[in-house]
The first five atom37 places (N, CA, C, CB, O) and aatype in JSON, in Angstrom:
{
  "aatype": [12, 13, 10, 0, 19, 19, 7, 9, 4, 10, 10, 0, 2, 0, 0, 15, 13, 13, 0, 10, 15, 15, 7, 18, 7, 19, 10, 11, 19, 2, 3, 7, 9, 9, 1, 19, 7, 13, 14, 13, 10, 12, 13, 6, 6, 7, 7, 13, 0, 18, 1, 4, 2, 13, 18, 17, 11, 0, 0, 0, 7, 2, 10, 15, 19, 0, 10, 10, 10, 7, 0, 10, 19, 15, 16, 12, 17, 8, 13, 12, 1, 5, 7, 6, 3, 7, 6, 7, 5],
  "atom_mask": [
    [1, 1, 1, 1, 1],
    [1, 1, 1, 1, 1],
    [1, 1, 1, 1, 1],
    [1, 1, 1, 1, 1],
    [1, 1, 1, 1, 1],
    [1, 1, 1, 1, 1],
    [1, 1, 1, 0, 1],
    [1, 1, 1, 1, 1],
    [1, 1, 1, 1, 1],
    [1, 1, 1, 1, 1],
    [1, 1, 1, 1, 1],
    [1, 1, 1, 1, 1],
    [1, 1, 1, 1, 1],
    [1, 1, 1, 1, 1],
    [1, 1, 1, 1, 1],
    [1, 1, 1, 1, 1],
    [1, 1, 1, 1, 1],
    [1, 1, 1, 1, 1],
    [1, 1, 1, 1, 1],
    [1, 1, 1, 1, 1],
    [1, 1, 1, 1, 1],
    [1, 1, 1, 1, 1],
    [1, 1, 1, 0, 1],
    [1, 1, 1, 1, 1],
    [1, 1, 1, 0, 1],
    [1, 1, 1, 1, 1],
    [1, 1, 1, 1, 1],
    [1, 1, 1, 1, 1],
    [1, 1, 1, 1, 1],
    [1, 1, 1, 1, 1],
    [1, 1, 1, 1, 1],
    [1, 1, 1, 0, 1],
    [1, 1, 1, 1, 1],
    [1, 1, 1, 1, 1],
    [1, 1, 1, 1, 1],
    [1, 1, 1, 1, 1],
    [1, 1, 1, 0, 1],
    [1, 1, 1, 1, 1],
    [1, 1, 1, 1, 1],
    [1, 1, 1, 1, 1],
    [1, 1, 1, 1, 1],
    [1, 1, 1, 1, 1],
    [1, 1, 1, 1, 1],
    [1, 1, 1, 1, 1],
    [1, 1, 1, 1, 1],
    [1, 1, 1, 0, 1],
    [1, 1, 1, 0, 1],
    [1, 1, 1, 1, 1],
    [1, 1, 1, 1, 1],
    [1, 1, 1, 1, 1],
    [1, 1, 1, 1, 1],
    [1, 1, 1, 1, 1],
    [1, 1, 1, 1, 1],
    [1, 1, 1, 1, 1],
    [1, 1, 1, 1, 1],
    [1, 1, 1, 1, 1],
    [1, 1, 1, 1, 1],
    [1, 1, 1, 1, 1],
    [1, 1, 1, 1, 1],
    [1, 1, 1, 1, 1],
    [1, 1, 1, 0, 1],
    [1, 1, 1, 1, 1],
    [1, 1, 1, 1, 1],
    [1, 1, 1, 1, 1],
    [1, 1, 1, 1, 1],
    [1, 1, 1, 1, 1],
    [1, 1, 1, 1, 1],
    [1, 1, 1, 1, 1],
    [1, 1, 1, 1, 1],
    [1, 1, 1, 0, 1],
    [1, 1, 1, 1, 1],
    [1, 1, 1, 1, 1],
    [1, 1, 1, 1, 1],
    [1, 1, 1, 1, 1],
    [1, 1, 1, 1, 1],
    [1, 1, 1, 1, 1],
    [1, 1, 1, 1, 1],
    [1, 1, 1, 1, 1],
    [1, 1, 1, 1, 1],
    [1, 1, 1, 1, 1],
    [1, 1, 1, 1, 1],
    [1, 1, 1, 1, 1],
    [1, 1, 1, 0, 1],
    [1, 1, 1, 1, 1],
    [1, 1, 1, 1, 1],
    [1, 1, 1, 0, 1],
    [1, 1, 1, 1, 1],
    [1, 1, 1, 0, 1],
    [1, 1, 1, 1, 1]
  ],
  "atom_positions": [
    [[124.46, 160.18, 84.93], [123.1, 159.91, 85.35], [122.12, 160.11, 84.2], [122.73, 160.79, 86.54], [121.17, 159.34, 84.02]],
    [[122.36, 161.16, 83.42], [121.5, 161.45, 82.28], [121.47, 160.27, 81.3], [121.97, 162.73, 81.56], [120.4, 159.84, 80.87]],
    [[122.65, 159.76, 80.96], [122.72, 158.64, 80.02], [122.09, 157.38, 80.59], [124.18, 158.36, 79.64], [121.52, 156.58, 79.84]],
    [[122.18, 157.18, 81.89], [121.56, 156.01, 82.52], [120.04, 156.07, 82.37], [121.95, 155.93, 84.01], [119.41, 155.06, 82.05]],
    [[119.45, 157.23, 82.59], [117.99, 157.37, 82.48], [117.54, 157.21, 81.03], [117.54, 158.74, 83.02], [116.54, 156.55, 80.76]],
    [[118.27, 157.79, 80.1], [117.94, 157.64, 78.68], [118.09, 156.17, 78.28], [118.85, 158.55, 77.8], [117.28, 155.66, 77.5]],
    [[119.1, 155.49, 78.79], [119.28, 154.06, 78.53], [118.13, 153.23, 79.07], [0.0, 0.0, 0.0], [117.69, 152.28, 78.41]],
    [[117.64, 153.57, 80.24], [116.48, 152.87, 80.81], [115.25, 153.08, 79.94], [116.21, 153.36, 82.26], [114.46, 152.15, 79.75]],
    [[115.08, 154.28, 79.42], [113.95, 154.55, 78.51], [114.07, 153.74, 77.23], [113.86, 156.05, 78.18], [113.07, 153.25, 76.71]],
    [[115.29, 153.6, 76.71], [115.5, 152.79, 75.52], [115.2, 151.32, 75.81], [116.94, 152.94, 75.02], [114.61, 150.63, 74.98]],
    [[115.6, 150.84, 76.98], [115.27, 149.47, 77.36], [113.77, 149.27, 77.5], [115.96, 149.1, 78.66], [113.25, 148.21, 77.15]],
    [[113.07, 150.26, 78.0], [111.61, 150.17, 78.12], [110.96, 150.07, 76.74], [111.04, 151.39, 78.89], [109.99, 149.33, 76.56]],
    [[111.49, 150.8, 75.76], [110.98, 150.7, 74.4], [111.26, 149.33, 73.81], [111.6, 151.79, 73.51], [110.41, 148.76, 73.13]],
    [[112.44, 148.79, 74.07], [112.77, 147.45, 73.57], [111.9, 146.39, 74.24], [114.26, 147.14, 73.8], [111.45, 145.45, 73.59]],
    [[111.65, 146.54, 75.54], [110.82, 145.58, 76.27], [109.37, 145.64, 75.82], [110.92, 145.84, 77.77], [108.64, 144.66, 75.95]],
    [[108.93, 146.78, 75.3], [107.55, 146.9, 74.85], [107.27, 145.97, 73.67], [107.25, 148.34, 74.45], [106.12, 145.6, 73.45]],
    [[108.31, 145.58, 72.92], [108.13, 144.62, 71.83], [107.58, 143.3, 72.39], [109.48, 144.37, 71.09], [106.67, 142.71, 71.81]],
    [[108.13, 142.86, 73.51], [107.68, 141.6, 74.1], [106.35, 141.76, 74.83], [108.74, 141.08, 75.06], [105.55, 140.83, 74.84]],
    [[106.12, 142.9, 75.43], [104.9, 143.1, 76.22], [103.67, 143.39, 75.34], [105.1, 144.24, 77.19], [102.56, 142.98, 75.69]],
    [[103.84, 144.08, 74.23], [102.7, 144.53, 73.43], [102.4, 143.67, 72.21], [102.94, 145.91, 72.98], [101.29, 143.7, 71.7]],
    [[103.39, 142.89, 71.74], [103.19, 142.1, 70.53], [102.38, 140.85, 70.8], [104.53, 141.72, 69.93], [102.38, 140.32, 71.91]],
    [[101.69, 140.38, 69.77], [100.95, 139.12, 69.87], [101.95, 137.99, 70.05], [100.06, 138.89, 68.6], [102.98, 137.96, 69.37]],
    [[101.68, 137.07, 70.95], [102.61, 135.99, 71.23], [103.82, 136.46, 72.0], [0.0, 0.0, 0.0], [104.84, 135.78, 72.03]],
    [[103.72, 137.62, 72.61], [104.79, 138.23, 73.4], [106.09, 138.38, 72.62], [105.04, 137.41, 74.64], [107.17, 138.4, 73.2]],
    [[105.99, 138.5, 71.3], [107.16, 138.71, 70.46], [108.03, 137.49, 70.29], [0.0, 0.0, 0.0], [109.05, 137.56, 69.62]],
    [[107.64, 136.37, 70.89], [108.45, 135.15, 70.83], [107.77, 134.09, 69.97], [108.69, 134.61, 72.24], [108.42, 133.45, 69.14]],
    [[106.48, 133.91, 70.17], [105.73, 132.88, 69.46], [105.2, 133.43, 68.14], [104.59, 132.36, 70.32], [104.83, 134.6, 68.05]],
    [[105.15, 132.58, 67.13], [104.55, 132.96, 65.85], [103.03, 132.85, 65.98], [105.07, 132.07, 64.68], [102.52, 131.77, 66.29]],
    [[102.31, 133.94, 65.74], [100.86, 133.97, 65.86], [100.28, 134.36, 64.51], [100.41, 134.96, 66.98], [100.66, 135.38, 63.94]],
    [[99.37, 133.54, 64.0], [98.71, 133.88, 62.73], [97.93, 135.18, 62.9], [97.78, 132.73, 62.26], [97.17, 135.34, 63.86]],
    [[98.12, 136.08, 61.97], [97.46, 137.39, 61.99], [97.81, 138.19, 63.25], [95.96, 137.22, 61.89], [97.05, 139.07, 63.65]],
    [[98.93, 137.89, 63.86], [99.37, 138.63, 65.04], [99.93, 139.98, 64.65], [0.0, 0.0, 0.0], [100.26, 140.23, 63.49]],
    [[100.04, 140.84, 65.62], [100.54, 142.2, 65.4], [101.79, 142.41, 66.23], [99.46, 143.26, 65.76], [101.83, 142.08, 67.42]],
    [[102.82, 142.95, 65.59], [104.05, 143.33, 66.28], [103.94, 144.82, 66.6], [105.34, 143.02, 65.41], [103.66, 145.63, 65.73]],
    [[104.17, 145.15, 67.86], [104.08, 146.56, 68.3], [105.33, 146.91, 69.09], [102.79, 146.8, 69.16], [105.86, 146.09, 69.84]],
    [[105.78, 148.15, 68.92], [106.94, 148.65, 69.66], [106.66, 150.09, 70.05], [108.26, 148.54, 68.81], [106.14, 150.87, 69.26]],
    [[107.02, 150.43, 71.28], [106.94, 151.82, 71.72], [106.39, 151.96, 73.12], [0.0, 0.0, 0.0], [105.35, 151.39, 73.45]],
    [[107.1, 152.72, 73.94], [106.64, 153.05, 75.28], [107.13, 154.44, 75.61], [107.11, 152.01, 76.33], [108.34, 154.66, 75.48]],
    [[106.34, 155.36, 76.03], [104.93, 155.31, 76.34], [104.03, 155.47, 75.11], [104.6, 156.37, 77.33], [102.83, 155.22, 75.2]],
    [[104.59, 155.87, 73.96], [103.78, 156.04, 72.74], [104.1, 154.93, 71.75], [104.04, 157.44, 72.1], [105.27, 154.61, 71.53]],
    [[103.07, 154.35, 71.15], [103.24, 153.29, 70.16], [103.82, 153.89, 68.88], [101.9, 152.57, 69.87], [103.18, 154.73, 68.25]],
    [[105.04, 153.45, 68.49], [105.68, 154.07, 67.33], [105.83, 153.14, 66.14], [107.02, 154.57, 67.73], [106.12, 153.62, 65.04]],
    [[105.65, 151.81, 66.3], [105.73, 150.89, 65.17], [104.69, 149.79, 65.34], [107.15, 150.28, 65.05], [104.49, 149.26, 66.43]],
    [[104.04, 149.47, 64.23], [102.98, 148.47, 64.25], [103.01, 147.74, 62.91], [101.57, 149.11, 64.51], [103.03, 148.36, 61.85]],
    [[103.03, 146.39, 62.97], [103.07, 145.6, 61.74], [102.28, 144.32, 61.92], [104.53, 145.29, 61.35], [102.36, 143.67, 62.97]],
    [[101.51, 143.96, 60.9], [100.78, 142.69, 60.91], [99.29, 142.9, 61.02], [0.0, 0.0, 0.0], [98.77, 143.97, 60.73]],
    [[98.61, 141.84, 61.47], [97.17, 141.88, 61.64], [96.44, 141.19, 60.51], [0.0, 0.0, 0.0], [97.04, 140.81, 59.5]],
    [[95.14, 141.01, 60.69], [94.31, 140.35, 59.69], [94.34, 141.11, 58.37], [92.86, 140.21, 60.2], [94.57, 140.53, 57.32]],
    [[94.1, 142.4, 58.44], [94.28, 143.27, 57.27], [95.67, 143.88, 57.43], [93.13, 144.4, 57.16], [95.83, 144.89, 58.12]],
    [[96.68, 143.27, 56.8], [98.09, 143.61, 57.05], [98.33, 145.11, 56.94], [98.99, 142.87, 56.06], [97.85, 145.79, 56.03]],
    [[99.09, 145.59, 57.89], [99.51, 146.99, 57.87], [100.92, 147.09, 58.44], [98.52, 147.89, 58.68], [101.32, 146.28, 59.28]],
    [[101.65, 148.06, 58.0], [103.0, 148.32, 58.5], [103.12, 149.83, 58.64], [104.12, 147.72, 57.54], [103.24, 150.54, 57.64]],
    [[103.1, 150.32, 59.87], [103.11, 151.77, 60.12], [104.22, 152.14, 61.08], [101.76, 152.23, 60.68], [104.44, 151.46, 62.08]],
    [[104.92, 153.22, 60.76], [105.88, 153.82, 61.68], [105.39, 155.23, 61.95], [107.35, 153.81, 61.1], [105.2, 156.01, 61.01]],
    [[105.2, 155.57, 63.2], [104.65, 156.87, 63.6], [105.79, 157.78, 64.06], [103.58, 156.71, 64.72], [106.33, 157.61, 65.16]],
    [[106.15, 158.74, 63.21], [107.26, 159.65, 63.53], [106.97, 160.52, 64.75], [107.55, 160.55, 62.34], [107.86, 160.77, 65.56]],
    [[105.74, 160.96, 64.88], [105.4, 161.83, 66.02], [105.52, 161.06, 67.33], [103.98, 162.39, 65.87], [105.96, 161.62, 68.33]],
    [[105.14, 159.8, 67.33], [105.27, 158.98, 68.53], [106.74, 158.73, 68.87], [104.54, 157.64, 68.36], [107.13, 158.76, 70.03]],
    [[107.56, 158.5, 67.84], [109.0, 158.31, 68.07], [109.62, 159.59, 68.65], [109.71, 157.92, 66.75], [110.45, 159.52, 69.56]],
    [[109.22, 160.73, 68.12], [109.72, 162.01, 68.65], [109.21, 162.22, 70.07], [109.28, 163.18, 67.75], [109.94, 162.75, 70.91]],
    [[107.98, 161.81, 70.35], [107.44, 161.91, 71.71], [108.19, 161.02, 72.68], [0.0, 0.0, 0.0], [108.48, 161.44, 73.81]],
    [[108.52, 159.79, 72.27], [109.3, 158.9, 73.13], [110.68, 159.47, 73.41], [109.42, 157.52, 72.5], [111.18, 159.4, 74.54]],
    [[111.3, 160.04, 72.38], [112.62, 160.66, 72.56], [112.54, 161.86, 73.49], [113.2, 161.07, 71.22], [113.41, 162.03, 74.35]],
    [[111.53, 162.69, 73.33], [111.4, 163.87, 74.2], [111.1, 163.47, 75.64], [110.31, 164.8, 73.67], [111.58, 164.13, 76.57]],
    [[110.31, 162.42, 75.84], [110.05, 161.94, 77.2], [111.36, 161.46, 77.84], [109.0, 160.81, 77.21], [111.63, 161.77, 79.0]],
    [[112.17, 160.71, 77.08], [113.44, 160.22, 77.59], [114.37, 161.37, 77.95], [114.11, 159.29, 76.56], [115.02, 161.36, 78.99]],
    [[114.45, 162.37, 77.08], [115.33, 163.51, 77.34], [114.84, 164.33, 78.54], [115.42, 164.41, 76.11], [115.65, 164.77, 79.36]],
    [[113.53, 164.55, 78.64], [113.0, 165.31, 79.77], [113.21, 164.57, 81.09], [111.51, 165.6, 79.56], [113.59, 165.17, 82.1]],
    [[112.96, 163.26, 81.09], [113.19, 162.48, 82.31], [114.67, 162.48, 82.68], [112.7, 161.04, 82.13], [115.01, 162.6, 83.86]],
    [[115.53, 162.35, 81.69], [116.98, 162.39, 81.94], [117.41, 163.71, 82.54], [0.0, 0.0, 0.0], [118.19, 163.75, 83.49]],
    [[116.89, 164.81, 82.0], [117.24, 166.13, 82.52], [116.69, 166.33, 83.93], [116.7, 167.24, 81.6], [117.38, 166.87, 84.79]],
    [[115.46, 165.89, 84.17], [114.86, 166.04, 85.49], [115.61, 165.23, 86.55], [113.4, 165.6, 85.45], [115.93, 165.76, 87.62]],
    [[115.88, 163.97, 86.26], [116.58, 163.13, 87.23], [118.01, 163.62, 87.46], [116.59, 161.66, 86.76], [118.49, 163.62, 88.59]],
    [[118.68, 164.04, 86.39], [120.04, 164.56, 86.55], [120.07, 165.82, 87.39], [120.66, 164.83, 85.19], [120.97, 166.0, 88.22]],
    [[119.1, 166.69, 87.2], [119.03, 167.92, 88.0], [118.75, 167.6, 89.46], [117.95, 168.86, 87.45], [119.38, 168.17, 90.35]],
    [[117.81, 166.7, 89.7], [117.5, 166.32, 91.09], [118.71, 165.66, 91.74], [116.28, 165.36, 91.14], [119.02, 165.95, 92.9]],
    [[119.4, 164.79, 91.02], [120.57, 164.11, 91.55], [121.68, 165.12, 91.88], [121.09, 163.06, 90.54], [122.35, 165.0, 92.9]],
    [[121.86, 166.11, 91.01], [122.87, 167.14, 91.24], [122.57, 167.92, 92.53], [122.94, 168.11, 90.04], [123.47, 168.13, 93.35]],
    [[121.33, 168.35, 92.71], [120.99, 169.13, 93.9], [121.01, 168.29, 95.17], [119.62, 169.77, 93.73], [121.32, 168.8, 96.25]],
    [[120.67, 167.02, 95.06], [120.74, 166.15, 96.25], [122.19, 165.93, 96.67], [120.06, 164.8, 95.97], [122.49, 165.92, 97.86]],
    [[123.08, 165.75, 95.73], [124.5, 165.6, 96.05], [125.08, 166.89, 96.6], [125.3, 165.17, 94.81], [125.94, 166.87, 97.48]],
    [[124.61, 168.0, 96.11], [125.08, 169.3, 96.58], [124.7, 169.5, 98.04], [124.52, 170.44, 95.71], [125.47, 170.06, 98.82]],
    [[123.51, 169.04, 98.42], [123.05, 169.16, 99.81], [123.82, 168.24, 100.74], [0.0, 0.0, 0.0], [124.04, 168.6, 101.9]],
    [[124.25, 167.06, 100.26], [125.03, 166.14, 101.09], [126.4, 166.69, 101.4], [125.16, 164.8, 100.4], [126.91, 166.47, 102.5]],
    [[127.01, 167.4, 100.46], [128.35, 167.94, 100.65], [128.36, 169.2, 101.51], [128.97, 168.23, 99.31], [129.42, 169.63, 101.95]],
    [[127.2, 169.78, 101.76], [127.13, 171.01, 102.54], [127.49, 172.24, 101.76], [0.0, 0.0, 0.0], [127.69, 173.31, 102.34]],
    [[127.58, 172.12, 100.44], [127.95, 173.27, 99.62], [126.84, 174.3, 99.51], [128.34, 172.82, 98.23], [127.1, 175.49, 99.32]],
    [[125.6, 173.84, 99.63], [124.46, 174.74, 99.46], [124.21, 175.62, 100.67], [0.0, 0.0, 0.0], [123.32, 176.48, 100.61]],
    [[124.93, 175.45, 101.75], [124.66, 176.23, 102.97], [125.62, 177.36, 103.15], [124.7, 175.34, 104.18], [125.53, 178.11, 104.12]]
  ]
}
């Protein structure tokens, strides 16, 4: 369950390329900006005044959010299964 949640977070980061980039990451846009990162923007490239930035703190924040969500969901899933089996009583 933990790996599934972390995988979903990775997919959300990959999908942010299409959702946040100019031209939805598919079309070539003059002076467009490519952006990646969810919930924190961790990579940005392009624009009228060209820039290429990778934000380490945002990448660490995205990783920590994924790990915390994975731990939370795995813990909840464990206790819910424990209640179904009657072991907790």
